[in-house]
N, CA, C and O atoms as a GROMACS GRO file, in nm:
protein
  460
    1MET      N    1  -2.536   1.123   0.371
    1MET     CA    2  -2.502   1.057   0.483
    1MET      C    3  -2.356   1.086   0.517
    1MET      O    4  -2.273   1.092   0.425
    2ASN      N    5  -2.319   1.105   0.646
    2ASN     CA    6  -2.180   1.124   0.697
    2ASN      C    7  -2.122   0.990   0.736
    2ASN      O    8  -2.158   0.931   0.837
    3PHE      N    9  -2.038   0.948   0.659
    3PHE     CA   10  -1.983   0.816   0.692
    3PHE      C   11  -1.847   0.818   0.788
    3PHE      O   12  -1.794   0.717   0.835
    4ASP      N   13  -1.802   0.953   0.809
    4ASP     CA   14  -1.678   0.973   0.884
    4ASP      C   15  -1.674   0.919   1.025
    4ASP      O   16  -1.571   0.871   1.073
    5GLU      N   17  -1.791   0.926   1.093
    5GLU     CA   18  -1.811   0.881   1.230
    5GLU      C   19  -1.864   0.737   1.247
    5GLU      O   20  -1.868   0.683   1.358
    6MET      N   21  -1.903   0.677   1.132
    6MET     CA   22  -1.953   0.553   1.131
    6MET      C   23  -1.841   0.428   1.131
    6MET      O   24  -1.734   0.439   1.071
    7SER      N   25  -1.870   0.336   1.186
    7SER     CA   26  -1.791   0.214   1.195
    7SER      C   27  -1.800   0.134   1.076
    7SER      O   28  -1.912   0.142   1.025
    8MET      N   29  -1.713   0.054   1.010
    8MET     CA   30  -1.722  -0.019   0.902
    8MET      C   31  -1.840  -0.126   0.908
    8MET      O   32  -1.902  -0.159   0.806
    9GLU      N   33  -1.865  -0.173   1.027
    9GLU     CA   34  -1.973  -0.263   1.053
    9GLU      C   35  -2.114  -0.187   1.038
    9GLU      O   36  -2.210  -0.247   0.990
   10SER      N   37  -2.123  -0.074   1.072
   10SER     CA   38  -2.241   0.016   1.049
   10SER      C   39  -2.266   0.050   0.906
   10SER      O   40  -2.378   0.045   0.857
   11ILE      N   41  -2.156   0.085   0.839
   11ILE     CA   42  -2.158   0.120   0.688
   11ILE      C   43  -2.203   0.000   0.610
   11ILE      O   44  -2.284   0.011   0.517
   12TRP      N   45  -2.150  -0.122   0.648
   12TRP     CA   46  -2.195  -0.223   0.560
   12TRP      C   47  -2.342  -0.277   0.596
   12TRP      O   48  -2.408  -0.342   0.515
   13ASN      N   49  -2.386  -0.248   0.716
   13ASN     CA   50  -2.512  -0.281   0.743
   13ASN      C   51  -2.602  -0.188   0.669
   13ASN      O   52  -2.708  -0.231   0.622
   14GLU      N   53  -2.568  -0.059   0.654
   14GLU     CA   54  -2.639   0.046   0.578
   14GLU      C   55  -2.648   0.003   0.431
   14GLU      O   56  -2.754   0.013   0.370
   15ILE      N   57  -2.530  -0.047   0.372
   15ILE     CA   58  -2.518  -0.086   0.241
   15ILE      C   59  -2.622  -0.204   0.212
   15ILE      O   60  -2.696  -0.204   0.114
   16ASP      N   61  -2.618  -0.295   0.302
   16ASP     CA   62  -2.719  -0.408   0.295
   16ASP      C   63  -2.860  -0.353   0.291
   16ASP      O   64  -2.936  -0.389   0.201
   17ALA      N   65  -2.899  -0.264   0.387
   17ALA     CA   66  -3.032  -0.229   0.406
   17ALA      C   67  -3.068  -0.136   0.278
   17ALA      O   68  -3.184  -0.142   0.238
   18GLN      N   69  -2.987  -0.060   0.219
   18GLN     CA   70  -3.026   0.021   0.110
   18GLN      C   71  -3.043  -0.062  -0.023
   18GLN      O   72  -3.138  -0.044  -0.099
   19LEU      N   73  -2.947  -0.149  -0.043
   19LEU     CA   74  -2.950  -0.233  -0.166
   19LEU      C   75  -3.074  -0.324  -0.160
   19LEU      O   76  -3.144  -0.340  -0.259
   20ASN      N   77  -3.099  -0.383  -0.048
   20ASN     CA   78  -3.206  -0.475  -0.034
   20ASN      C   79  -3.342  -0.399  -0.017
   20ASN      O   80  -3.446  -0.452  -0.056
   21GLY      N   81  -3.342  -0.290   0.035
   21GLY     CA   82  -3.460  -0.202   0.050
   21GLY      C   83  -3.508  -0.137  -0.088
   21GLY      O   84  -3.625  -0.102  -0.099
   22ASN      N   85  -3.424  -0.121  -0.187
   22ASN     CA   86  -3.458  -0.083  -0.330
   22ASN      C   87  -3.372  -0.190  -0.426
   22ASN      O   88  -3.257  -0.164  -0.463
   23PRO      N   89  -3.433  -0.297  -0.457
   23PRO     CA   90  -3.357  -0.383  -0.538
   23PRO      C   91  -3.350  -0.368  -0.678
   23PRO      O   92  -3.265  -0.428  -0.744
   24GLU      N   93  -3.443  -0.285  -0.735
   24GLU     CA   94  -3.436  -0.249  -0.882
   24GLU      C   95  -3.301  -0.228  -0.945
   24GLU      O   96  -3.265  -0.299  -1.039
   25PRO      N   97  -3.224  -0.127  -0.894
   25PRO     CA   98  -3.080  -0.117  -0.970
   25PRO      C   99  -2.995  -0.238  -0.982
   25PRO      O  100  -2.910  -0.253  -1.070
   26ILE      N  101  -3.029  -0.340  -0.872
   26ILE     CA  102  -2.933  -0.472  -0.876
   26ILE      C  103  -3.000  -0.589  -0.937
   26ILE      O  104  -2.945  -0.699  -0.952
   27ALA      N  105  -3.133  -0.558  -0.974
   27ALA     CA  106  -3.221  -0.681  -1.016
   27ALA      C  107  -3.161  -0.774  -1.127
   27ALA      O  108  -3.181  -0.895  -1.129
   28LYS      N  109  -3.087  -0.706  -1.219
   28LYS     CA  110  -3.027  -0.807  -1.341
   28LYS      C  111  -2.867  -0.821  -1.301
   28LYS      O  112  -2.785  -0.855  -1.386
   29MET      N  113  -2.834  -0.796  -1.177
   29MET     CA  114  -2.668  -0.812  -1.158
   29MET      C  115  -2.649  -0.941  -1.081
   29MET      O  116  -2.714  -0.964  -0.978
   30ASN      N  117  -2.561  -1.024  -1.129
   30ASN     CA  118  -2.504  -1.151  -1.063
   30ASN      C  119  -2.366  -1.141  -1.059
   30ASN      O  120  -2.302  -1.178  -1.157
   31THR      N  121  -2.307  -1.094  -0.956
   31THR     CA  122  -2.165  -1.066  -0.944
   31THR      C  123  -2.131  -1.061  -0.798
   31THR      O  124  -2.215  -1.054  -0.708
   32SER      N  125  -1.993  -1.065  -0.781
   32SER     CA  126  -1.948  -1.053  -0.643
   32SER      C  127  -1.826  -0.978  -0.636
   32SER      O  128  -1.737  -0.991  -0.720
   33TYR      N  129  -1.818  -0.891  -0.527
   33TYR     CA  130  -1.690  -0.809  -0.511
   33TYR      C  131  -1.619  -0.838  -0.378
   33TYR      O  132  -1.690  -0.887  -0.290
   34SER      N  133  -1.500  -0.818  -0.354
   34SER     CA  134  -1.427  -0.815  -0.232
   34SER      C  135  -1.375  -0.676  -0.209
   34SER      O  136  -1.344  -0.602  -0.303
   35PHE      N  137  -1.367  -0.643  -0.089
   35PHE     CA  138  -1.313  -0.495  -0.056
   35PHE      C  139  -1.201  -0.538   0.059
   35PHE      O  140  -1.231  -0.588   0.167
   36ASP      N  141  -1.069  -0.511   0.017
   36ASP     CA  142  -0.968  -0.514   0.117
   36ASP      C  143  -0.921  -0.363   0.154
   36ASP      O  144  -0.846  -0.288   0.092
   37LEU      N  145  -0.985  -0.343   0.269
   37LEU     CA  146  -0.976  -0.176   0.328
   37LEU      C  147  -0.871  -0.176   0.411
   37LEU      O  148  -0.867  -0.262   0.499
   38SER      N  149  -0.777  -0.088   0.400
   38SER     CA  150  -0.662  -0.056   0.493
   38SER      C  151  -0.694   0.065   0.572
   38SER      O  152  -0.766   0.157   0.535
   39GLY      N  153  -0.630   0.055   0.692
   39GLY     CA  154  -0.644   0.177   0.781
   39GLY      C  155  -0.717   0.136   0.907
   39GLY      O  156  -0.737   0.018   0.935
   40GLU      N  157  -0.755   0.236   0.979
   40GLU     CA  158  -0.830   0.212   1.105
   40GLU      C  159  -0.983   0.158   1.070
   40GLU      O  160  -1.055   0.212   0.986
   41ASP      N  161  -1.016   0.058   1.141
   41ASP     CA  162  -1.142  -0.014   1.119
   41ASP      C  163  -1.152  -0.090   0.988
   41ASP      O  164  -1.261  -0.126   0.946
   42GLY      N  165  -1.038  -0.114   0.923
   42GLY     CA  166  -1.033  -0.191   0.787
   42GLY      C  167  -1.042  -0.327   0.800
   42GLY      O  168  -1.062  -0.373   0.912
   43GLY      N  169  -1.030  -0.410   0.692
   43GLY     CA  170  -1.038  -0.546   0.686
   43GLY      C  171  -1.092  -0.600   0.550
   43GLY      O  172  -1.088  -0.530   0.448
   44MET      N  173  -1.136  -0.713   0.552
   44MET     CA  174  -1.190  -0.774   0.431
   44MET      C  175  -1.348  -0.771   0.438
   44MET      O  176  -1.405  -0.793   0.545
   45PHE      N  177  -1.413  -0.745   0.329
   45PHE     CA  178  -1.554  -0.738   0.320
   45PHE      C  179  -1.585  -0.785   0.196
   45PHE      O  180  -1.504  -0.782   0.104
   46GLY      N  181  -1.714  -0.836   0.182
   46GLY     CA  182  -1.756  -0.875   0.055
   46GLY      C  183  -1.907  -0.826   0.020
   46GLY      O  184  -1.986  -0.794   0.109
   47LEU      N  185  -1.936  -0.823  -0.116
   47LEU     CA  186  -2.062  -0.795  -0.154
   47LEU      C  187  -2.106  -0.886  -0.265
   47LEU      O  188  -2.036  -0.894  -0.366
   48LYS      N  189  -2.212  -0.952  -0.252
   48LYS     CA  190  -2.258  -1.044  -0.358
   48LYS      C  191  -2.398  -1.011  -0.395
   48LYS      O  192  -2.486  -0.994  -0.311
   49LEU      N  193  -2.416  -1.001  -0.531
   49LEU     CA  194  -2.534  -0.940  -0.585
   49LEU      C  195  -2.589  -1.048  -0.673
   49LEU      O  196  -2.526  -1.095  -0.767
   50SER      N  197  -2.713  -1.086  -0.637
   50SER     CA  198  -2.773  -1.189  -0.720
   50SER      C  199  -2.930  -1.172  -0.732
   50SER      O  200  -3.010  -1.183  -0.639
   51GLU      N  201  -2.959  -1.143  -0.858
   51GLU     CA  202  -3.094  -1.126  -0.902
   51GLU      C  203  -3.188  -1.048  -0.801
   51GLU      O  204  -3.292  -1.098  -0.758
   52GLY      N  205  -3.142  -0.917  -0.764
   52GLY     CA  206  -3.213  -0.844  -0.688
   52GLY      C  207  -3.193  -0.846  -0.535
   52GLY      O  208  -3.252  -0.772  -0.456
   53LYS      N  209  -3.107  -0.934  -0.505
   53LYS     CA  210  -3.072  -0.952  -0.359
   53LYS      C  211  -2.916  -0.924  -0.337
   53LYS      O  212  -2.829  -0.963  -0.414
   54ALA      N  213  -2.894  -0.851  -0.223
   54ALA     CA  214  -2.757  -0.830  -0.194
   54ALA      C  215  -2.723  -0.886  -0.064
   54ALA      O  216  -2.802  -0.882   0.030
   55GLU      N  217  -2.604  -0.939  -0.057
   55GLU     CA  218  -2.543  -1.002   0.062
   55GLU      C  219  -2.417  -0.941   0.095
   55GLU      O  220  -2.327  -0.949   0.012
   56THR      N  221  -2.396  -0.878   0.213
   56THR     CA  222  -2.286  -0.823   0.255
   56THR      C  223  -2.211  -0.920   0.363
   56THR      O  224  -2.273  -0.984   0.448
   57ILE      N  225  -2.082  -0.922   0.349
   57ILE     CA  226  -2.000  -1.026   0.417
   57ILE      C  227  -1.888  -0.953   0.497
   57ILE      O  228  -1.801  -0.886   0.443
   58MET      N  229  -1.899  -0.973   0.634
   58MET     CA  230  -1.800  -0.902   0.710
   58MET      C  231  -1.684  -1.014   0.723
   58MET      O  232  -1.695  -1.104   0.807
   59GLY      N  233  -1.567  -1.005   0.634
   59GLY     CA  234  -1.459  -1.095   0.646
   59GLY      C  235  -1.445  -1.136   0.498
   59GLY      O  236  -1.518  -1.089   0.410
   60ASP      N  237  -1.345  -1.228   0.476
   60ASP     CA  238  -1.309  -1.260   0.346
   60ASP      C  239  -1.431  -1.338   0.266
   60ASP      O  240  -1.481  -1.439   0.316
   61PRO      N  241  -1.469  -1.295   0.160
   61PRO     CA  242  -1.586  -1.349   0.094
   61PRO      C  243  -1.548  -1.474   0.000
   61PRO      O  244  -1.632  -1.542  -0.058
   62GLY      N  245  -1.406  -1.494  -0.008
   62GLY     CA  246  -1.372  -1.606  -0.079
   62GLY      C  247  -1.356  -1.562  -0.235
   62GLY      O  248  -1.332  -1.444  -0.259
   63GLU      N  249  -1.366  -1.646  -0.330
   63GLU     CA  250  -1.350  -1.604  -0.474
   63GLU      C  251  -1.450  -1.525  -0.526
   63GLU      O  252  -1.568  -1.558  -0.518
   64VAL      N  253  -1.406  -1.405  -0.588
   64VAL     CA  254  -1.499  -1.309  -0.627
   64VAL      C  255  -1.470  -1.252  -0.781
   64VAL      O  256  -1.356  -1.259  -0.827
   65GLU      N  257  -1.566  -1.203  -0.848
   65GLU     CA  258  -1.531  -1.157  -0.982
   65GLU      C  259  -1.454  -1.032  -0.982
   65GLU      O  260  -1.389  -1.010  -1.085
   66CYS      N  261  -1.449  -0.943  -0.881
   66CYS     CA  262  -1.386  -0.806  -0.874
   66CYS      C  263  -1.331  -0.777  -0.741
   66CYS      O  264  -1.409  -0.759  -0.648
   67ALA      N  265  -1.205  -0.771  -0.725
   67ALA     CA  266  -1.151  -0.752  -0.599
   67ALA      C  267  -1.092  -0.601  -0.594
   67ALA      O  268  -1.011  -0.564  -0.680
   68LEU      N  269  -1.129  -0.529  -0.507
   68LEU     CA  270  -1.098  -0.382  -0.469
   68LEU      C  271  -0.996  -0.362  -0.368
   68LEU      O  272  -1.004  -0.428  -0.264
   69LYS      N  273  -0.911  -0.290  -0.383
   69LYS     CA  274  -0.830  -0.271  -0.257
   69LYS      C  275  -0.809  -0.119  -0.253
   69LYS      O  276  -0.766  -0.056  -0.350
   70MET      N  277  -0.845  -0.060  -0.127
   70MET     CA  278  -0.829   0.085  -0.112
   70MET      C  279  -0.830   0.119   0.053
   70MET      O  280  -0.842   0.029   0.136
   71SER      N  281  -0.817   0.246   0.085
   71SER     CA  282  -0.804   0.270   0.229
   71SER      C  283  -0.954   0.276   0.266
   71SER      O  284  -1.042   0.283   0.181
   72VAL      N  285  -0.977   0.273   0.405
   72VAL     CA  286  -1.119   0.292   0.452
   72VAL      C  287  -1.158   0.445   0.424
   72VAL      O  288  -1.272   0.476   0.390
   73LYS      N  289  -1.059   0.537   0.441
   73LYS     CA  290  -1.099   0.682   0.412
   73LYS      C  291  -1.141   0.705   0.268
   73LYS      O  292  -1.232   0.782   0.239
   74ASP      N  293  -1.073   0.637   0.181
   74ASP     CA  294  -1.113   0.656   0.024
   74ASP      C  295  -1.240   0.583   0.002
   74ASP      O  296  -1.321   0.633  -0.076
   75PHE      N  297  -1.272   0.456   0.068
   75PHE     CA  298  -1.392   0.399   0.053
   75PHE      C  299  -1.508   0.472   0.093
   75PHE      O  300  -1.612   0.474   0.027
   76LYS      N  301  -1.490   0.537   0.210
   76LYS     CA  302  -1.603   0.623   0.258
   76LYS      C  303  -1.619   0.744   0.159
   76LYS      O  304  -1.732   0.786   0.139
   77LYS      N  305  -1.524   0.796   0.104
   77LYS     CA  306  -1.538   0.905   0.008
   77LYS      C  307  -1.604   0.852  -0.122
   77LYS      O  308  -1.690   0.921  -0.176
   78LEU      N  309  -1.572   0.743  -0.168
   78LEU     CA  310  -1.645   0.671  -0.291
   78LEU      C  311  -1.790   0.650  -0.256
   78LEU      O  312  -1.877   0.682  -0.338
   79LEU      N  313  -1.821   0.600  -0.142
   79LEU     CA  314  -1.960   0.569  -0.109
   79LEU      C  315  -2.044   0.715  -0.105
   79LEU      O  316  -2.157   0.725  -0.153
   80ALA      N  317  -1.975   0.824  -0.044
   80ALA     CA  318  -2.048   0.938  -0.043
   80ALA      C  319  -2.055   1.028  -0.168
   80ALA      O  320  -2.105   1.140  -0.174
   81GLY      N  321  -1.994   0.958  -0.271
   81GLY     CA  322  -1.986   1.041  -0.406
   81GLY      C  323  -1.878   1.138  -0.412
   81GLY      O  324  -1.878   1.221  -0.502
   82ASN      N  325  -1.779   1.134  -0.319
   82ASN     CA  326  -1.673   1.229  -0.322
   82ASN      C  327  -1.534   1.188  -0.383
   82ASN      O  328  -1.434   1.260  -0.374
   83LEU      N  329  -1.538   1.064  -0.449
   83LEU     CA  330  -1.422   1.015  -0.506
   83LEU      C  331  -1.466   0.940  -0.634
   83LEU      O  332  -1.553   0.853  -0.632
   84ASN      N  333  -1.400   0.981  -0.746
   84ASN     CA  334  -1.433   0.914  -0.886
   84ASN      C  335  -1.343   0.796  -0.888
   84ASN      O  336  -1.222   0.809  -0.873
   85SER      N  337  -1.405   0.669  -0.910
   85SER     CA  338  -1.327   0.557  -0.916
   85SER      C  339  -1.213   0.556  -1.020
   85SER      O  340  -1.100   0.514  -0.995
   86THR      N  341  -1.253   0.602  -1.133
   86THR     CA  342  -1.145   0.606  -1.225
   86THR      C  343  -1.023   0.706  -1.185
   86THR      O  344  -0.906   0.672  -1.206
   87ALA      N  345  -1.054   0.817  -1.132
   87ALA     CA  346  -0.937   0.903  -1.089
   87ALA      C  347  -0.881   0.822  -0.974
   87ALA      O  348  -0.759   0.825  -0.960
   88ALA      N  349  -0.948   0.754  -0.893
   88ALA     CA  350  -0.878   0.684  -0.785
   88ALA      C  351  -0.788   0.595  -0.827
   88ALA      O  352  -0.676   0.589  -0.775
   89PHE      N  353  -0.831   0.504  -0.937
   89PHE     CA  354  -0.752   0.408  -0.992
   89PHE      C  355  -0.632   0.468  -1.058
   89PHE      O  356  -0.520   0.420  -1.039
   90MET      N  357  -0.650   0.576  -1.138
   90MET     CA  358  -0.526   0.633  -1.205
   90MET      C  359  -0.440   0.690  -1.094
   90MET      O  360  -0.322   0.704  -1.128
   91MET      N  361  -0.469   0.729  -0.966
   91MET     CA  362  -0.384   0.778  -0.866
   91MET      C  363  -0.339   0.676  -0.786
   91MET      O  364  -0.275   0.711  -0.687
   92SER      N  365  -0.356   0.557  -0.804
   92SER     CA  366  -0.332   0.436  -0.732
   92SER      C  367  -0.394   0.434  -0.589
   92SER      O  368  -0.344   0.367  -0.499
   93LYS      N  369  -0.497   0.505  -0.574
   93LYS     CA  370  -0.564   0.500  -0.452
   93LYS      C  371  -0.664   0.380  -0.454
   93LYS      O  372  -0.718   0.346  -0.348
   94LEU      N  373  -0.690   0.317  -0.567
   94LEU     CA  374  -0.784   0.218  -0.577
   94LEU      C  375  -0.709   0.105  -0.670
   94LEU      O  376  -0.656   0.143  -0.775
   95LYS      N  377  -0.705  -0.009  -0.638
   95LYS     CA  378  -0.630  -0.126  -0.697
   95LYS      C  379  -0.735  -0.227  -0.723
   95LYS      O  380  -0.811  -0.260  -0.632
   96VAL      N  381  -0.746  -0.279  -0.842
   96VAL     CA  382  -0.853  -0.367  -0.889
   96VAL      C  383  -0.799  -0.506  -0.945
   96VAL      O  384  -0.713  -0.500  -1.033
   97LYS      N  385  -0.835  -0.609  -0.907
   97LYS     CA  386  -0.810  -0.742  -0.968
   97LYS      C  387  -0.929  -0.788  -1.023
   97LYS      O  388  -1.037  -0.763  -0.970
   98GLY      N  389  -0.918  -0.858  -1.132
   98GLY     CA  390  -1.050  -0.926  -1.194
   98GLY      C  391  -1.106  -0.828  -1.293
   98GLY      O  392  -1.034  -0.765  -1.370
   99ASN      N  393  -1.233  -0.818  -1.290
   99ASN     CA  394  -1.314  -0.739  -1.399
   99ASN      C  395  -1.314  -0.614  -1.369
   99ASN      O  396  -1.387  -0.578  -1.277
  100ILE      N  397  -1.234  -0.519  -1.438
  100ILE     CA  398  -1.235  -0.382  -1.414
  100ILE      C  399  -1.359  -0.310  -1.447
  100ILE      O  400  -1.394  -0.203  -1.397
  101GLY      N  401  -1.432  -0.387  -1.550
  101GLY     CA  402  -1.564  -0.319  -1.570
  101GLY      C  403  -1.666  -0.327  -1.461
  101GLY      O  404  -1.755  -0.242  -1.452
  102LEU      N  405  -1.653  -0.426  -1.378
  102LEU     CA  406  -1.735  -0.436  -1.268
  102LEU      C  407  -1.699  -0.332  -1.156
  102LEU      O  408  -1.781  -0.289  -1.074
  103ALA      N  409  -1.576  -0.300  -1.161
  103ALA     CA  410  -1.540  -0.191  -1.058
  103ALA      C  411  -1.599  -0.044  -1.109
  103ALA      O  412  -1.649   0.036  -1.030
  104LEU      N  413  -1.586  -0.023  -1.232
  104LEU     CA  414  -1.664   0.102  -1.268
  104LEU      C  415  -1.802   0.099  -1.262
  104LEU      O  416  -1.866   0.197  -1.225
  105LYS      N  417  -1.857  -0.013  -1.297
  105LYS     CA  418  -2.006  -0.028  -1.276
  105LYS      C  419  -2.047   0.007  -1.123
  105LYS      O  420  -2.146   0.073  -1.094
  106LEU      N  421  -1.967  -0.041  -1.041
  106LEU     CA  422  -1.992  -0.025  -0.893
  106LEU      C  423  -2.029   0.132  -0.855
  106LEU      O  424  -2.124   0.165  -0.784
  107GLU      N  425  -1.944   0.212  -0.912
  107GLU     CA  426  -1.960   0.354  -0.874
  107GLU      C  427  -2.101   0.408  -0.931
  107GLU      O  428  -2.171   0.486  -0.866
  108SER      N  429  -2.134   0.362  -1.050
  108SER     CA  430  -2.251   0.418  -1.101
  108SER      C  431  -2.374   0.351  -1.031
  108SER      O  432  -2.483   0.409  -1.024
  109LEU      N  433  -2.353   0.230  -0.983
  109LEU     CA  434  -2.456   0.151  -0.903
  109LEU      C  435  -2.477   0.225  -0.765
  109LEU      O  436  -2.591   0.233  -0.719
  110LEU      N  437  -2.370   0.280  -0.699
  110LEU     CA  438  -2.386   0.332  -0.577
  110LEU      C  439  -2.440   0.472  -0.587
  110LEU      O  440  -2.491   0.525  -0.488
  111LYS      N  441  -2.432   0.536  -0.701
  111LYS     CA  442  -2.503   0.658  -0.714
  111LYS      C  443  -2.663   0.649  -0.732
  111LYS      O  444  -2.732   0.750  -0.736
  112GLU      N  445  -2.712   0.529  -0.743
  112GLU     CA  446  -2.858   0.483  -0.749
  112GLU      C  447  -2.923   0.501  -0.605
  112GLU      O  448  -3.043   0.512  -0.584
  113TYR      N  449  -2.827   0.501  -0.517
  113TYR     CA  450  -2.870   0.478  -0.369
  113TYR      C  451  -2.832   0.610  -0.296
  113TYR      O  452  -2.748   0.688  -0.341
  114ALA      N  453  -2.905   0.629  -0.175
  114ALA     CA  454  -2.902   0.750  -0.099
  114ALA      C  455  -2.780   0.734   0.005
  114ALA      O  456  -2.805   0.728   0.125
  115PHE      N  457  -2.653   0.727  -0.039
  115PHE     CA  458  -2.560   0.712   0.060
  115PHE      C  459  -2.500   0.838   0.111
  115PHE      O  460  -2.415   0.833   0.200
   0.00000   0.00000   0.00000
């Protein structure tokens, strides 16, 4: 999927559709993420996973277990599988607050879907 031309709203709608359309990979997950994305079309976004259901939030999701901060450009690369989250963290392209294990799990989770 080519994210370069997609708006963040369209991307989050696609994330919602993919995760809820195939809930097996998130079936045992009960966690929440926030994404503070900088750059054009950036902003605050949230993802809450609860027993096979995903909820995407356009705006500040409030208190979460794992907060991620990165550029819109790098977020799109991460979704497309073109950016390793560990490498991004080491190069300061990704900042994590909270449970870093959940940040690492997110990358493997995203690979379960056809982004």
